[in-house]
N, C-alpha and C positions, 0 to 999 in steps of 0.2 A: 725609499731607495730600492731599486731593482738590482738583484745580485745575479751572478753567474749561475748560482744554485737555483734561483727562481726561474732561470731560462732552461733548466733541466740538466745542467752539468754539475756534478758533485766532485770537486777536486779532492776533498778529504777522503771520499770513498776510493778514488783512484790511487791516492797515496797509500791507503791502508791495503789495497789490493797488491801493490808492488811489494810491500813488506811481507804480505801473506805468502807470496809465491817465491820469494828469495831462497828459502831453505831448500826447496826441491829443484828449482832451476839450477842451483849450484851443484847439484848431483851430476850435471852434464859437463861441468867445467873441466877443462884439460889444461896442461901447462901452456899450450899455445894461446889460450885466451888471456888477454892482457887487460881487458876492461871489466867492469863490475855492473851488475844489473842496477838500473836507475840512472845511468849516465846518458849522455846525448847520443852515443853511437856505440857499436860493438867494435872491438879491436882484436885482431887475430894475427899472431906472429907467423909469418910464412917463410922464415929463414930456412926451414928444412927443405924448401923447394930447390935450394941451391944444389942439393944432392942429386937432383934429376938432371938428365942430359938436356931435355927440352920441355920444361914444365908448362902446362896449360891449365887454365881455370875453366871449370864447367859449371854453369849456373842454370837455375830453373826457378820458376815461380808458379804457384797454383793455389787452388782452394779446395773445398770439400763439396761445393755446390749445394743442392737442395737437401742433401743428407742431413744438414744441420737442422732443418725443420723437423725431420723425422726424430732426431735425437731429442729435440725440445718437446715434441708431442709425446714421446715415450717417457720423458722425464729422466733420461740417462745421458749425462754429458761426459761420462768417464772415458769414453773411447774415441770420441770425435777428433781429439788432438792427435791420436795415432794415425788416423786417416790423413790428417793434414801433412804430417811428416812423410808418410808413405808416398803421397802424390808428388811431392817435390823430390825426395831422395831416390825413389825408383826411377824417375826420369833422368837423374844424374848418373846413377850407377850403370844404366844401359849404355852409356857412352864409354864404359870402361873406367870410369872415374871413382875415386874414393871420396866420400862425403867429408867435409870439414865443419861447416857451421850452418846454422839456420836462424832466421829472424822471423817472428810471427806478427800478424796484424789481426787484432780482435776489435770489431766494430759493433756497437750496440746502441739501442735507443736510450736505455738507462742502465748503468752499470750495477750489477749485483756481484759483489766481490767474491762471494762464495761459489756462485755458478761459474764465474770466469776462472776461478782457481781450479775447479774440476777440469775445465777444458785444458788449462795449462799443465796440469798434472799428466794428462794424456799426451800432450806434446813432449813433455819430459820423458815419458816412457818410450815414445816413438824415437826420440833422439838417442836414447840408450840402445834401442834395437838397431838404429841406423849408424851407430858409432860416430855420432857428430855432437857438437856443442850447440846449445841454445844460447846465443850471445847477446840477444836483445829483442826488442819488438816494440809494438805500439798498441795502446789501448785507447780507442776513440769512442767517446760518448756523444752521440749525434741525435738528439731528440728531433722528431719531425722527419728524419730520414728513415729511421727504423722505429717500428712500433715497440712499445715497452715489452720487454721479455724476449724480443727477437734479436738475433745477432748474426754476424757473418765472420768467416775466417779466411785468412790468406797467409801465405808464407813465401819466403825467398831463401834459397839455399845455394851453397857453393861447394864444389868439390875440386879435386885436382887429378891430373893424369900425365903420364909421359905422352908426348904428341904421337909417337909412332905406335903407341898401344891403344889409341882411341878406337872405339867402335861406333858405327858398324864398319866392317871391311867390305864395303859395298861391291867393289870391283872383283872381289874374290868369290862372291856368291854365284853359284852356277846351278844349272839344271841337275836335278836329282839330289841336291842338298836336302837335308831333313829338318823338320821342325819338331822340337820337343817342348811340351808344355809343362810348366811348374804350377801345381795346383794353387788356386785362389782359396781364400778363406770365406768367400761368399760373393756378394754383389760388389764389394769394395766401395768405390766412391763415384760411380758413374751410372747413369740410367735412372736416377731417383726421381726425376720429373715424371717419367712414365710410371715408375713404381707408385709414387704418391697419387697419380691420377687413378690408377687401379684401386688404391685404397679409398680415395674419396668417392669413387663410383661404386663402392661396396663390393667390388669384385675380388679384392685381395685383403686378407686380414692384416691388421697392424701388428707385425710379428717382431719380437725382440731380436730374432736371428738376423733381421735386416741391418741391425747395427753392428754386427761382427766387424771389427776393424780391418781395414785393408792390410794385407800381408806386406811386410817390408822385405824386399828381396836382396838387400845389400849383401848379406853374407853369402847367399847362394850365387849371386853374380860374380862377386870378387873371387870366390873359390874356383869358379869354372871358366873365367873369361878367356883363358889361354886355349880353351877347347872350341870356342865358338867364333863365328864370323859376324854375328849380330845378336843382340837381345832386343826384344820388343815388349814394352810395357803396355798391356792391354787396358786401355782407358776408354774415353769417349770415342765412339766409332767402332768399338769392339774389334773382333778378329779381322773382319773384312777390310776395314779402313786403316788399321794401324800397321799391319805387317807389310803392305806394299810400300810404306814409307822408307824401308831400308833396302828394298830390292832394286836391281837394275831395271830399266824401263821395259825390257823385253821379257821379263820373268814375272810370274804370279804364284801365289800360294794355292795349293790344292789340299783340301782338308779331308782326313779320314773321318769316319763317324765315331762318336763316343756318346756314352750315356750321360745326359745332363744330371748334375747333382739335384737332389730333391727340391731345393729352394728355387732353382731355375726352372724346373719342371712346373712348379706351382705358379710361378710368374707367367710362364708361357701359356699354361692352360687357363689361367685367370683372365688373360687378355686375348686369348685365341691368337697368339702372335705367330707370325710366319718364321721360317728358318732364317730368312734374310733379316727380319726385324730383330731377332734375338742376336744374330752374329754381328750386327752393326750397332748394337746398343750395349750389350753386356759382355763380360769376359767368358761367360758360359762354362766356368769351372777352371780356367787357366789364366792367371793374372800376369804371367810372364812367359814369353816364348823365346827359345834359343834356336838359332839356325846354325847348322854345322855340317861338316862332311859326315857321311854315314859311318865312316870308320871310327868316329869319336863317340858314337852312341853309348857304347859299353862303359867307357871312362866317365862320361857325363852322368849316367844313371848310377854308377858306383859312388860318385860324389853326392848325388841328389837322388836317392832311391825312389822318391815320390814322382819323379819326372816320367812323362809318358810320351811316346811317339804319336803325334797328332796330325802329321801331314808331310808333304814334300814340296819342293820348288819345281815348277815346270815352266816351259816356254808358253807365252801367250798364244792362244789359237787365233 
């Protein structure tokens, strides 16, 4: 007789994994969470939205990309889950929304419950930083789709906001508005296909610093959202591609110069990368950009001392 286990799927390992992660997943549990880990779906009580004049839900889904391969190659799975939460919740908070909950998806060729638990612990830490609950997820064992030892991550998140407080306030953005950058913690979770090519070509060393997790900007953005007209999460496409997404068609960003952090200098020099290549691939030191009236600069920096003036908005030539 041929069993499911013979086909490469170990149900017992999956059940043991769920029991293994329950104690730390429950650390993100809030009174709004009505379901329990191991059920068929996550349930979240949204009665509190009645207190808002016009509540809206804001959702996002994302993954970590090829950074998961770097984590696997370096043998450190402890932070990749933080990256996952950051990629989803940073995209939600830039709309002026507060995070509520997250669901994750972990797919692998053969489940190793201890490795998967390390990833989920990172997700739990990310949820704590993002002030949201991990209310469920899916663990998929897919032999033949993924080689043994390899895995991929994705997540889906939801937040809420008052409709009239949503960002960006695109129509309000005008010439001479300023851009302030909030520092990144490193490469974050974009550009790793290029990073890994440089590593594979022996041009860039396999550095543990490359795994520094993506900064979660939820607290910074919620603290200052009344001062800004737009936030921009600098992800794939870098500065040059992301900032125009929140601008009126006739306007464009003009960047001042700043010194690249050492890790970005190393990447640039290793690949002999142009300014355009760097600015369309990486965050180059600033993972979140805020656009505002110049008169709000002092208040913004008072709230976030690490913020730096990095450019202004101008009319297209």
